[in-house]
KETORTI-49756 format. One record per atom (N, C-alpha, C, O): residue number from 1; residue in one letter; atom name; y, x, z. Coordinates in steps of 0.02 Angstrom, whole numbers, plus 50000, padded with zeros to 5 digits. Example, Ala and Ser with C-alpha at 12.3 -4.5 7.8 and 13.67 -1.06 7.14 Angstrom:
2
+------+------+------+-------+-------+-------+
| resi | resn | name |    c2 |    c1 |    c3 |
+------+------+------+-------+-------+-------+
|    1 |    A |    N | 49716 | 50660 | 50390 |
|    1 |    A |   CA | 49775 | 50615 | 50390 |
|    1 |    A |    C | 49835 | 50660 | 50390 |
|    1 |    A |    O | 49834 | 50712 | 50423 |
|    2 |    S |    N | 49888 | 50642 | 50354 |
|    2 |    S |   CA | 49947 | 50684 | 50357 |
|    2 |    S |    C | 50002 | 50645 | 50394 |
|    2 |    S |    O | 50057 | 50670 | 50402 |
+------+------+------+-------+-------+-------+
***
This chain:
103
+------+------+------+-------+-------+-------+
| resi | resn | name |    c2 |    c1 |    c3 |
+------+------+------+-------+-------+-------+
|    1 |    M |    N | 47972 | 51867 | 51975 |
|    1 |    M |   CA | 47996 | 51907 | 51905 |
|    1 |    M |    C | 48065 | 51945 | 51923 |
|    1 |    M |    O | 48104 | 51955 | 51877 |
|    2 |    Y |    N | 48074 | 51958 | 51960 |
|    2 |    Y |   CA | 48139 | 52004 | 51989 |
|    2 |    Y |    C | 48117 | 52056 | 52035 |
|    2 |    Y |    O | 48088 | 52047 | 52088 |
|    3 |    P |    N | 48134 | 52113 | 52009 |
|    3 |    P |   CA | 48106 | 52178 | 52046 |
|    3 |    P |    C | 48133 | 52192 | 52110 |
|    3 |    P |    O | 48192 | 52206 | 52122 |
|    4 |    R |    N | 48079 | 52188 | 52157 |
|    4 |    R |   CA | 48094 | 52200 | 52220 |
|    4 |    R |    C | 48154 | 52254 | 52246 |
|    4 |    R |    O | 48189 | 52244 | 52296 |
|    5 |    N |    N | 48158 | 52311 | 52202 |
|    5 |    N |   CA | 48214 | 52351 | 52215 |
|    5 |    N |    C | 48269 | 52333 | 52207 |
|    5 |    N |    O | 48315 | 52368 | 52229 |
|    6 |    L |    N | 48280 | 52285 | 52179 |
|    6 |    L |   CA | 48351 | 52261 | 52144 |
|    6 |    L |    C | 48364 | 52189 | 52202 |
|    6 |    L |    O | 48406 | 52146 | 52188 |
|    7 |    Y |    N | 48333 | 52187 | 52248 |
|    7 |    Y |   CA | 48338 | 52107 | 52295 |
|    7 |    Y |    C | 48400 | 52120 | 52329 |
|    7 |    Y |    O | 48430 | 52067 | 52337 |
|    8 |    K |    N | 48436 | 52182 | 52357 |
|    8 |    K |   CA | 48492 | 52191 | 52400 |
|    8 |    K |    C | 48543 | 52176 | 52348 |
|    8 |    K |    O | 48599 | 52163 | 52368 |
|    9 |    Y |    N | 48530 | 52174 | 52278 |
|    9 |    Y |   CA | 48587 | 52149 | 52225 |
|    9 |    Y |    C | 48559 | 52074 | 52192 |
|    9 |    Y |    O | 48532 | 52071 | 52137 |
|   10 |    P |    N | 48572 | 52020 | 52234 |
|   10 |    P |   CA | 48558 | 51964 | 52212 |
|   10 |    P |    C | 48579 | 51936 | 52146 |
|   10 |    P |    O | 48639 | 51937 | 52132 |
|   11 |    L |    N | 48545 | 51917 | 52115 |
|   11 |    L |   CA | 48549 | 51891 | 52053 |
|   11 |    L |    C | 48565 | 51816 | 52043 |
|   11 |    L |    O | 48524 | 51773 | 52059 |
|   12 |    H |    N | 48612 | 51803 | 52023 |
|   12 |    H |   CA | 48647 | 51726 | 52025 |
|   12 |    H |    C | 48632 | 51687 | 51963 |
|   12 |    H |    O | 48663 | 51711 | 51916 |
|   13 |    V |    N | 48602 | 51644 | 51950 |
|   13 |    V |   CA | 48569 | 51611 | 51889 |
|   13 |    V |    C | 48600 | 51556 | 51908 |
|   13 |    V |    O | 48606 | 51546 | 51968 |
|   14 |    D |    N | 48630 | 51504 | 51857 |
|   14 |    D |   CA | 48647 | 51444 | 51860 |
|   14 |    D |    C | 48576 | 51414 | 51828 |
|   14 |    D |    O | 48539 | 51438 | 51785 |
|   15 |    R |    N | 48571 | 51348 | 51869 |
|   15 |    R |   CA | 48518 | 51301 | 51861 |
|   15 |    R |    C | 48505 | 51290 | 51782 |
|   15 |    R |    O | 48450 | 51302 | 51756 |
|   16 |    N |    N | 48547 | 51271 | 51757 |
|   16 |    N |   CA | 48532 | 51267 | 51676 |
|   16 |    N |    C | 48510 | 51315 | 51640 |
|   16 |    N |    O | 48482 | 51307 | 51585 |
|   17 |    D |    N | 48521 | 51378 | 51671 |
|   17 |    D |   CA | 48499 | 51430 | 51624 |
|   17 |    D |    C | 48429 | 51449 | 51637 |
|   17 |    D |    O | 48402 | 51488 | 51597 |
|   18 |    I |    N | 48393 | 51427 | 51689 |
|   18 |    I |   CA | 48312 | 51433 | 51710 |
|   18 |    I |    C | 48264 | 51418 | 51652 |
|   18 |    I |    O | 48214 | 51454 | 51645 |
|   19 |    P |    N | 48279 | 51358 | 51602 |
|   19 |    P |   CA | 48213 | 51352 | 51548 |
|   19 |    P |    C | 48243 | 51409 | 51504 |
|   19 |    P |    O | 48196 | 51437 | 51477 |
|   20 |    C |    N | 48291 | 51433 | 51489 |
|   20 |    C |   CA | 48306 | 51484 | 51437 |
|   20 |    C |    C | 48283 | 51550 | 51467 |
|   20 |    C |    O | 48259 | 51590 | 51426 |
|   21 |    I |    N | 48285 | 51569 | 51526 |
|   21 |    I |   CA | 48247 | 51629 | 51567 |
|   21 |    I |    C | 48177 | 51639 | 51554 |
|   21 |    I |    O | 48149 | 51690 | 51534 |
|   22 |    I |    N | 48152 | 51575 | 51574 |
|   22 |    I |   CA | 48071 | 51549 | 51563 |
|   22 |    I |    C | 48043 | 51569 | 51484 |
|   22 |    I |    O | 47988 | 51592 | 51469 |
|   23 |    H |    N | 48101 | 51553 | 51440 |
|   23 |    H |   CA | 48075 | 51562 | 51368 |
|   23 |    H |    C | 48074 | 51632 | 51352 |
|   23 |    H |    O | 48033 | 51660 | 51317 |
|   24 |    C |    N | 48131 | 51662 | 51385 |
|   24 |    C |   CA | 48144 | 51738 | 51379 |
|   24 |    C |    C | 48067 | 51783 | 51409 |
|   24 |    C |    O | 48047 | 51834 | 51381 |
|   25 |    V |    N | 48039 | 51758 | 51459 |
|   25 |    V |   CA | 47997 | 51785 | 51484 |
|   25 |    V |    C | 47929 | 51764 | 51447 |
|   25 |    V |    O | 47888 | 51809 | 51433 |
|   26 |    L |    N | 47916 | 51701 | 51433 |
|   26 |    L |   CA | 47869 | 51689 | 51405 |
|   26 |    L |    C | 47856 | 51733 | 51322 |
|   26 |    L |    O | 47805 | 51756 | 51297 |
|   27 |    K |    N | 47936 | 51731 | 51297 |
|   27 |    K |   CA | 47932 | 51765 | 51230 |
|   27 |    K |    C | 47907 | 51848 | 51239 |
|   27 |    K |    O | 47870 | 51882 | 51203 |
|   28 |    K |    N | 47943 | 51864 | 51303 |
|   28 |    K |   CA | 47925 | 51954 | 51320 |
|   28 |    K |    C | 47848 | 51970 | 51316 |
|   28 |    K |    O | 47831 | 52025 | 51295 |
|   29 |    F |    N | 47795 | 51917 | 51337 |
|   29 |    F |   CA | 47731 | 51923 | 51341 |
|   29 |    F |    C | 47697 | 51881 | 51288 |
|   29 |    F |    O | 47640 | 51858 | 51296 |
|   30 |    G |    N | 47743 | 51868 | 51223 |
|   30 |    G |   CA | 47693 | 51851 | 51169 |
|   30 |    G |    C | 47659 | 51787 | 51191 |
|   30 |    G |    O | 47602 | 51774 | 51171 |
|   31 |    I |    N | 47690 | 51751 | 51227 |
|   31 |    I |   CA | 47656 | 51673 | 51235 |
|   31 |    I |    C | 47696 | 51615 | 51196 |
|   31 |    I |    O | 47679 | 51560 | 51175 |
|   32 |    M |    N | 47751 | 51646 | 51195 |
|   32 |    M |   CA | 47795 | 51591 | 51139 |
|   32 |    M |    C | 47847 | 51628 | 51104 |
|   32 |    M |    O | 47876 | 51678 | 51126 |
|   33 |    T |    N | 47858 | 51596 | 51038 |
|   33 |    T |   CA | 47888 | 51635 | 50998 |
|   33 |    T |    C | 47972 | 51618 | 50999 |
|   33 |    T |    O | 47997 | 51585 | 51045 |
|   34 |    N |    N | 48006 | 51641 | 50951 |
|   34 |    N |   CA | 48075 | 51611 | 50952 |
|   34 |    N |    C | 48080 | 51538 | 50923 |
|   34 |    N |    O | 48129 | 51504 | 50936 |
|   35 |    D |    N | 48033 | 51516 | 50890 |
|   35 |    D |   CA | 48042 | 51442 | 50872 |
|   35 |    D |    C | 47992 | 51389 | 50913 |
|   35 |    D |    O | 47980 | 51330 | 50898 |
|   36 |    G |    N | 47971 | 51422 | 50965 |
|   36 |    G |   CA | 47944 | 51369 | 51009 |
|   36 |    G |    C | 47864 | 51362 | 51007 |
|   36 |    G |    O | 47837 | 51318 | 51040 |
|   37 |    Y |    N | 47826 | 51406 | 50967 |
|   37 |    Y |   CA | 47759 | 51405 | 50946 |
|   37 |    Y |    C | 47723 | 51442 | 51018 |
|   37 |    Y |    O | 47741 | 51497 | 51039 |
|   38 |    I |    N | 47671 | 51403 | 51048 |
|   38 |    I |   CA | 47639 | 51437 | 51099 |
|   38 |    I |    C | 47560 | 51460 | 51078 |
|   38 |    I |    O | 47510 | 51427 | 51066 |
|   39 |    N |    N | 47572 | 51528 | 51081 |
|   39 |    N |   CA | 47503 | 51561 | 51074 |
|   39 |    N |    C | 47458 | 51558 | 51148 |
|   39 |    N |    O | 47465 | 51584 | 51203 |
|   40 |    I |    N | 47410 | 51516 | 51119 |
|   40 |    I |   CA | 47375 | 51499 | 51184 |
|   40 |    I |    C | 47325 | 51570 | 51183 |
|   40 |    I |    O | 47315 | 51590 | 51240 |
|   41 |    G |    N | 47301 | 51602 | 51142 |
|   41 |    G |   CA | 47258 | 51648 | 51158 |
|   41 |    G |    C | 47308 | 51714 | 51199 |
|   41 |    G |    O | 47274 | 51751 | 51234 |
|   42 |    N |    N | 47368 | 51726 | 51198 |
|   42 |    N |   CA | 47406 | 51771 | 51227 |
|   42 |    N |    C | 47409 | 51743 | 51307 |
|   42 |    N |    O | 47400 | 51782 | 51354 |
|   43 |    Y |    N | 47423 | 51677 | 51315 |
|   43 |    Y |   CA | 47437 | 51640 | 51372 |
|   43 |    Y |    C | 47365 | 51653 | 51408 |
|   43 |    Y |    O | 47366 | 51667 | 51468 |
|   44 |    Y |    N | 47312 | 51651 | 51379 |
|   44 |    Y |   CA | 47239 | 51653 | 51423 |
|   44 |    Y |    C | 47239 | 51732 | 51438 |
|   44 |    Y |    O | 47233 | 51751 | 51497 |
|   45 |    K |    N | 47245 | 51776 | 51389 |
|   45 |    K |   CA | 47259 | 51856 | 51412 |
|   45 |    K |    C | 47303 | 51866 | 51467 |
|   45 |    K |    O | 47290 | 51914 | 51503 |
|   46 |    R |    N | 47354 | 51827 | 51482 |
|   46 |    R |   CA | 47402 | 51852 | 51528 |
|   46 |    R |    C | 47372 | 51822 | 51584 |
|   46 |    R |    O | 47373 | 51856 | 51635 |
|   47 |    V |    N | 47343 | 51759 | 51588 |
|   47 |    V |   CA | 47308 | 51727 | 51646 |
|   47 |    V |    C | 47247 | 51783 | 51671 |
|   47 |    V |    O | 47237 | 51806 | 51727 |
|   48 |    Q |    N | 47215 | 51794 | 51614 |
|   48 |    Q |   CA | 47154 | 51836 | 51650 |
|   48 |    Q |    C | 47184 | 51911 | 51668 |
|   48 |    Q |    O | 47148 | 51941 | 51708 |
|   49 |    S |    N | 47229 | 51940 | 51652 |
|   49 |    S |   CA | 47265 | 51997 | 51674 |
|   49 |    S |    C | 47304 | 51985 | 51743 |
|   49 |    S |    O | 47316 | 52028 | 51786 |
|   50 |    I |    N | 47319 | 51925 | 51743 |
|   50 |    I |   CA | 47348 | 51907 | 51825 |
|   50 |    I |    C | 47296 | 51917 | 51880 |
|   50 |    I |    O | 47304 | 51936 | 51938 |
|   51 |    H |    N | 47235 | 51897 | 51844 |
|   51 |    H |   CA | 47177 | 51878 | 51881 |
|   51 |    H |    C | 47145 | 51940 | 51890 |
|   51 |    H |    O | 47096 | 51937 | 51928 |
|   52 |    R |    N | 47160 | 52007 | 51861 |
|   52 |    R |   CA | 47137 | 52061 | 51849 |
|   52 |    R |    C | 47063 | 52060 | 51816 |
|   52 |    R |    O | 47018 | 52097 | 51835 |
|   53 |    Y |    N | 47058 | 52014 | 51767 |
|   53 |    Y |   CA | 46986 | 52003 | 51733 |
|   53 |    Y |    C | 46941 | 51999 | 51779 |
|   53 |    Y |    O | 46891 | 52034 | 51769 |
|   54 |    D |    N | 46943 | 51961 | 51837 |
|   54 |    D |   CA | 46894 | 51949 | 51884 |
|   54 |    D |    C | 46849 | 51893 | 51858 |
|   54 |    D |    O | 46868 | 51837 | 51841 |
|   55 |    P |    N | 46783 | 51918 | 51857 |
|   55 |    P |   CA | 46741 | 51857 | 51824 |
|   55 |    P |    C | 46722 | 51813 | 51850 |
|   55 |    P |    O | 46681 | 51775 | 51824 |
|   56 |    R |    N | 46751 | 51802 | 51922 |
|   56 |    R |   CA | 46733 | 51744 | 51968 |
|   56 |    R |    C | 46777 | 51710 | 51952 |
|   56 |    R |    O | 46757 | 51654 | 51968 |
|   57 |    I |    N | 46832 | 51704 | 51928 |
|   57 |    I |   CA | 46890 | 51671 | 51912 |
|   57 |    I |    C | 46891 | 51642 | 51849 |
|   57 |    I |    O | 46897 | 51680 | 51801 |
|   58 |    L |    N | 46885 | 51564 | 51836 |
|   58 |    L |   CA | 46857 | 51543 | 51773 |
|   58 |    L |    C | 46941 | 51520 | 51763 |
|   58 |    L |    O | 46975 | 51487 | 51802 |
|   59 |    V |    N | 46959 | 51548 | 51701 |
|   59 |    V |   CA | 47018 | 51511 | 51682 |
|   59 |    V |    C | 47000 | 51436 | 51627 |
|   59 |    V |    O | 46961 | 51433 | 51580 |
|   60 |    S |    N | 47033 | 51397 | 51649 |
|   60 |    S |   CA | 47022 | 51322 | 51628 |
|   60 |    S |    C | 47073 | 51320 | 51575 |
|   60 |    S |    O | 47119 | 51360 | 51563 |
|   61 |    D |    N | 47052 | 51253 | 51540 |
|   61 |    D |   CA | 47106 | 51237 | 51480 |
|   61 |    D |    C | 47160 | 51215 | 51490 |
|   61 |    D |    O | 47192 | 51184 | 51448 |
|   62 |    V |    N | 47181 | 51230 | 51556 |
|   62 |    V |   CA | 47250 | 51200 | 51550 |
|   62 |    V |    C | 47305 | 51199 | 51510 |
|   62 |    V |    O | 47337 | 51151 | 51489 |
|   63 |    G |    N | 47315 | 51279 | 51499 |
|   63 |    G |   CA | 47358 | 51300 | 51443 |
|   63 |    G |    C | 47352 | 51260 | 51374 |
|   63 |    G |    O | 47400 | 51237 | 51343 |
|   64 |    D |    N | 47282 | 51257 | 51353 |
|   64 |    D |   CA | 47277 | 51211 | 51298 |
|   64 |    D |    C | 47298 | 51148 | 51292 |
|   64 |    D |    O | 47329 | 51126 | 51243 |
|   65 |    T |    N | 47281 | 51114 | 51345 |
|   65 |    T |   CA | 47305 | 51046 | 51355 |
|   65 |    T |    C | 47380 | 51048 | 51363 |
|   65 |    T |    O | 47415 | 51015 | 51324 |
|   66 |    C |    N | 47404 | 51078 | 51404 |
|   66 |    C |   CA | 47498 | 51082 | 51404 |
|   66 |    C |    C | 47525 | 51101 | 51340 |
|   66 |    C |    O | 47585 | 51089 | 51331 |
|   67 |    A |    N | 47490 | 51133 | 51288 |
|   67 |    A |   CA | 47529 | 51156 | 51233 |
|   67 |    A |    C | 47511 | 51098 | 51193 |
|   67 |    A |    O | 47556 | 51073 | 51159 |
|   68 |    Q |    N | 47451 | 51073 | 51190 |
|   68 |    Q |   CA | 47449 | 51005 | 51158 |
|   68 |    Q |    C | 47493 | 50935 | 51169 |
|   68 |    Q |    O | 47513 | 50894 | 51128 |
|   69 |    N |    N | 47502 | 50940 | 51247 |
|   69 |    N |   CA | 47552 | 50883 | 51261 |
|   69 |    N |    C | 47632 | 50895 | 51244 |
|   69 |    N |    O | 47676 | 50856 | 51226 |
|   70 |    I |    N | 47633 | 50964 | 51257 |
|   70 |    I |   CA | 47715 | 50990 | 51226 |
|   70 |    I |    C | 47712 | 50975 | 51156 |
|   70 |    I |    O | 47766 | 50956 | 51133 |
|   71 |    N |    N | 47659 | 50977 | 51111 |
|   71 |    N |   CA | 47681 | 50970 | 51047 |
|   71 |    N |    C | 47682 | 50907 | 51027 |
|   71 |    N |    O | 47709 | 50897 | 50973 |
|   72 |    S |    N | 47654 | 50845 | 51064 |
|   72 |    S |   CA | 47656 | 50784 | 51039 |
|   72 |    S |    C | 47733 | 50757 | 51072 |
|   72 |    S |    O | 47754 | 50703 | 51052 |
|   73 |    M |    N | 47765 | 50789 | 51112 |
|   73 |    M |   CA | 47845 | 50776 | 51134 |
|   73 |    M |    C | 47895 | 50794 | 51080 |
|   73 |    M |    O | 47875 | 50835 | 51039 |
|   74 |    N |    N | 47946 | 50773 | 51074 |
|   74 |    N |   CA | 48006 | 50780 | 51028 |
|   74 |    N |    C | 48056 | 50842 | 51068 |
|   74 |    N |    O | 48116 | 50838 | 51082 |
|   75 |    L |    N | 48010 | 50897 | 51078 |
|   75 |    L |   CA | 48060 | 50952 | 51097 |
|   75 |    L |    C | 48062 | 51000 | 51052 |
|   75 |    L |    O | 48078 | 51055 | 51074 |
|   76 |    D |    N | 48046 | 50994 | 50972 |
|   76 |    D |   CA | 48045 | 51054 | 50938 |
|   76 |    D |    C | 48102 | 51090 | 50919 |
|   76 |    D |    O | 48090 | 51141 | 50888 |
|   77 |    H |    N | 48171 | 51072 | 50931 |
|   77 |    H |   CA | 48246 | 51102 | 50930 |
|   77 |    H |    C | 48267 | 51129 | 50986 |
|   77 |    H |    O | 48324 | 51151 | 50990 |
|   78 |    D |    N | 48220 | 51132 | 51039 |
|   78 |    D |   CA | 48231 | 51145 | 51113 |
|   78 |    D |    C | 48192 | 51187 | 51132 |
|   78 |    D |    O | 48148 | 51168 | 51170 |
|   79 |    V |    N | 48195 | 51248 | 51114 |
|   79 |    V |   CA | 48129 | 51286 | 51151 |
|   79 |    V |    C | 48140 | 51316 | 51209 |
|   79 |    V |    O | 48094 | 51350 | 51232 |
|   80 |    C |    N | 48195 | 51311 | 51241 |
|   80 |    C |   CA | 48219 | 51319 | 51313 |
|   80 |    C |    C | 48173 | 51269 | 51354 |
|   80 |    C |    O | 48126 | 51286 | 51389 |
|   81 |    K |    N | 48194 | 51206 | 51345 |
|   81 |    K |   CA | 48160 | 51151 | 51380 |
|   81 |    K |    C | 48074 | 51150 | 51367 |
|   81 |    K |    O | 48030 | 51136 | 51407 |
|   82 |    K |    N | 48070 | 51169 | 51301 |
|   82 |    K |   CA | 47971 | 51183 | 51267 |
|   82 |    K |    C | 47961 | 51229 | 51334 |
|   82 |    K |    O | 47925 | 51206 | 51378 |
|   83 |    A |    N | 47987 | 51287 | 51344 |
|   83 |    A |   CA | 47961 | 51328 | 51384 |
|   83 |    A |    C | 47956 | 51327 | 51473 |
|   83 |    A |    O | 47920 | 51358 | 51512 |
|   84 |    K |    N | 48010 | 51275 | 51480 |
|   84 |    K |   CA | 48020 | 51249 | 51552 |
|   84 |    K |    C | 47962 | 51202 | 51568 |
|   84 |    K |    O | 47930 | 51212 | 51620 |
|   85 |    V |    N | 47943 | 51138 | 51517 |
|   85 |    V |   CA | 47905 | 51100 | 51516 |
|   85 |    V |    C | 47827 | 51142 | 51511 |
|   85 |    V |    O | 47780 | 51111 | 51535 |
|   86 |    F |    N | 47815 | 51203 | 51483 |
|   86 |    F |   CA | 47747 | 51231 | 51469 |
|   86 |    F |    C | 47738 | 51264 | 51547 |
|   86 |    F |    O | 47688 | 51256 | 51583 |
|   87 |    N |    N | 47790 | 51296 | 51562 |
|   87 |    N |   CA | 47775 | 51340 | 51638 |
|   87 |    N |    C | 47761 | 51280 | 51689 |
|   87 |    N |    O | 47710 | 51289 | 51721 |
|   88 |    D |    N | 47788 | 51234 | 51700 |
|   88 |    D |   CA | 47798 | 51188 | 51741 |
|   88 |    D |    C | 47719 | 51156 | 51720 |
|   88 |    D |    O | 47683 | 51141 | 51767 |
|   89 |    C |    N | 47702 | 51151 | 51678 |
|   89 |    C |   CA | 47621 | 51120 | 51665 |
|   89 |    C |    C | 47584 | 51166 | 51681 |
|   89 |    C |    O | 47541 | 51141 | 51718 |
|   90 |    T |    N | 47573 | 51228 | 51673 |
|   90 |    T |   CA | 47539 | 51282 | 51676 |
|   90 |    T |    C | 47529 | 51310 | 51738 |
|   90 |    T |    O | 47474 | 51329 | 51759 |
|   91 |    Q |    N | 47595 | 51313 | 51774 |
|   91 |    Q |   CA | 47625 | 51355 | 51836 |
|   91 |    Q |    C | 47611 | 51417 | 51836 |
|   91 |    Q |    O | 47593 | 51446 | 51887 |
|   92 |    L |    N | 47618 | 51454 | 51769 |
|   92 |    L |   CA | 47598 | 51517 | 51763 |
|   92 |    L |    C | 47656 | 51553 | 51808 |
|   92 |    L |    O | 47640 | 51589 | 51855 |
|   93 |    Y |    N | 47726 | 51541 | 51792 |
|   93 |    Y |   CA | 47776 | 51591 | 51850 |
|   93 |    Y |    C | 47805 | 51548 | 51886 |
|   93 |    Y |    O | 47833 | 51498 | 51865 |
|   94 |    A |    N | 47800 | 51568 | 51949 |
|   94 |    A |   CA | 47840 | 51527 | 52005 |
|   94 |    A |    C | 47918 | 51548 | 52004 |
|   94 |    A |    O | 47939 | 51606 | 52009 |
|   95 |    I |    N | 47951 | 51497 | 51998 |
|   95 |    I |   CA | 48029 | 51517 | 51997 |
|   95 |    I |    C | 48069 | 51472 | 52062 |
|   95 |    I |    O | 48072 | 51411 | 52065 |
|   96 |    S |    N | 48093 | 51515 | 52104 |
|   96 |    S |   CA | 48130 | 51487 | 52162 |
|   96 |    S |    C | 48210 | 51475 | 52134 |
|   96 |    S |    O | 48238 | 51510 | 52092 |
|   97 |    F |    N | 48238 | 51421 | 52169 |
|   97 |    F |   CA | 48299 | 51414 | 52151 |
|   97 |    F |    C | 48335 | 51392 | 52207 |
|   97 |    F |    O | 48315 | 51340 | 52232 |
|   98 |    K |    N | 48389 | 51423 | 52234 |
|   98 |    K |   CA | 48420 | 51425 | 52298 |
|   98 |    K |    C | 48490 | 51405 | 52278 |
|   98 |    K |    O | 48524 | 51439 | 52239 |
|   99 |    E |    N | 48509 | 51351 | 52305 |
|   99 |    E |   CA | 48591 | 51322 | 52303 |
|   99 |    E |    C | 48634 | 51364 | 52330 |
|   99 |    E |    O | 48618 | 51374 | 52389 |
|  100 |    L |    N | 48683 | 51395 | 52312 |
|  100 |    L |   CA | 48728 | 51436 | 52340 |
|  100 |    L |    C | 48784 | 51411 | 52349 |
|  100 |    L |    O | 48814 | 51388 | 52300 |
|  101 |    D |    N | 48820 | 51408 | 52426 |
|  101 |    D |   CA | 48875 | 51371 | 52424 |
|  101 |    D |    C | 48940 | 51410 | 52379 |
|  101 |    D |    O | 48980 | 51380 | 52343 |
|  102 |    S |    N | 48937 | 51481 | 52392 |
|  102 |    S |   CA | 48988 | 51526 | 52359 |
|  102 |    S |    C | 48949 | 51586 | 52344 |
|  102 |    S |    O | 48898 | 51609 | 52370 |
|  103 |    W |    N | 48983 | 51603 | 52297 |
|  103 |    W |   CA | 48962 | 51675 | 52262 |
|  103 |    W |    C | 49002 | 51726 | 52287 |
|  103 |    W |    O | 48994 | 51784 | 52267 |
+------+------+------+-------+-------+-------+
***
């Protein structure tokens, strides 16, 4: 999620900010709204575009299942946590976090 040409300028992110960064990315792609609504149609469009619309790769119902599970949880007022749980469930975006001793 971080442009390669900026690798020489590391982005230092606090672990607590990761859920809100995920929400920001999901919102940018129209997968999640400001109030935490998950647009499954946009999720599937994004997954298909990642796979370049390759007809050999079938998109499973994991997004719909994850969204249903999240909606049954009590996360209505924490859109960042909801975004993180959805992303972890679907594994749409890989996020790595490296602990730094000093900045």
